N, C-alpha and C positions, 0 to 999 in steps of 0.2 A: 532630617534634622533641620535643614534650612526652611523647609515648608512649615514645620511645627513652630519654629521661632517666629516666623512671620504671621502664622495663623493666630497665635496667642498674643500677638502684639508686643513682643519683646524687642523686635526691630521694626522699623518703618516699612522697609521694602524687602522683598525676597532676595534681590541681589545683595543687599546689605547683610542679610543673614548668611548667604553663601560666602561672601567675602570674609566675614567674621570666622566662619568655620575654616576656610582655607588659610587664614592668617594665624590660626592656633588660639583664637580667643574664646573658643567654645570647648567645654569638656563635659563628657557624659560619664558619670561614675568614676571620675578622676582619670579618664583616658581621653586623649585628643579626639575630637569628632570631625569627620568629614561632612560635607553637605548631604551625602547620601546615607549617613548613619541613621539607623532606625531607633526610635525611642519607644519605650513601653511604660505603662503605669508603674510607678515606684522608682523610676530612674531619677538620679540627681543630676541636674544640668547647671553648670556654671558658665555664664556668658558675660563677657565684658562688653557692655553696651555704652558707647561714649566713654566717659571717664569713670563709670561705676561698674562694679562687678555684681551681677545678680545671681543668686543661688536659689533655684526653684526645684521643687519636686513635682514630677509629672503625675497628674491624677487621671487625665483623660487625653487620648491622642485624637487630634482632629486634623483633617487635611485641607479644609477650606477656611478662609478668614471669616470670622464671625464678629458680632458686636462686642464691645468692650465688656459688657456685663457677662456675656457667655464665655468670653475668653478668660476672664478672671476665675471661672470655676474649673478651668483645665489644669491649673497648677496651684501649688501652695508655695508662697514666697517665704523662703528661709534665709533671706539676706540678713546678715547681722547688722545691728544698728551702727551707724557711723560713730566714731569716737567723739566725745564732746570737744569742741574747739576750746583751746586754752584762752582764758580771758586775758585780754590785753590790759595791763595795769594802766590806770589813768592817773596822771599827775594832778593832785588836788591840794588845795591850800585850806588851811583852817578857816572856818567861817569867822568873819570879823577881823581878819589879819590885815585888811587894807590892801592897797596896791602893792604888787611885788616890786622889790627894788630891782635895779638894773642887773645885779649879780644873780638874784633869784630868778629873774626872767630868763637869763641866759641858761641857767641850769634847767629850767622848765622846757625851754626850746630844745636843748640837747636831748632831753628825755622824750619829748613829744616827737621829734623828727628822727629818732633812732641814731643819734651820734654818740651814744654812750658806749 
């Protein structure tokens, strides 16, 4: 498992891949994976890499690290799209309303700097 994660470039180094397996950050077919776990075509691998969780399906098993283009053909990325970030409301004034009064400016500042 650790060799495959490293070979298809899901982790930067093989020790990183082994540490992720030992730390419980890698699952194969919804079962925790050890560094020595074998993978076969059709397996679903969930690996938490950094702060993202990657979900990939194994297409081809390789043992040696290959170029990025070849590595991309070894798996199908099934990672769900991240949820859209909530738009932060922006305090706006009507066009042509002139300068804000002192009271309006205080309200805008509270809104802008999260003191509401």
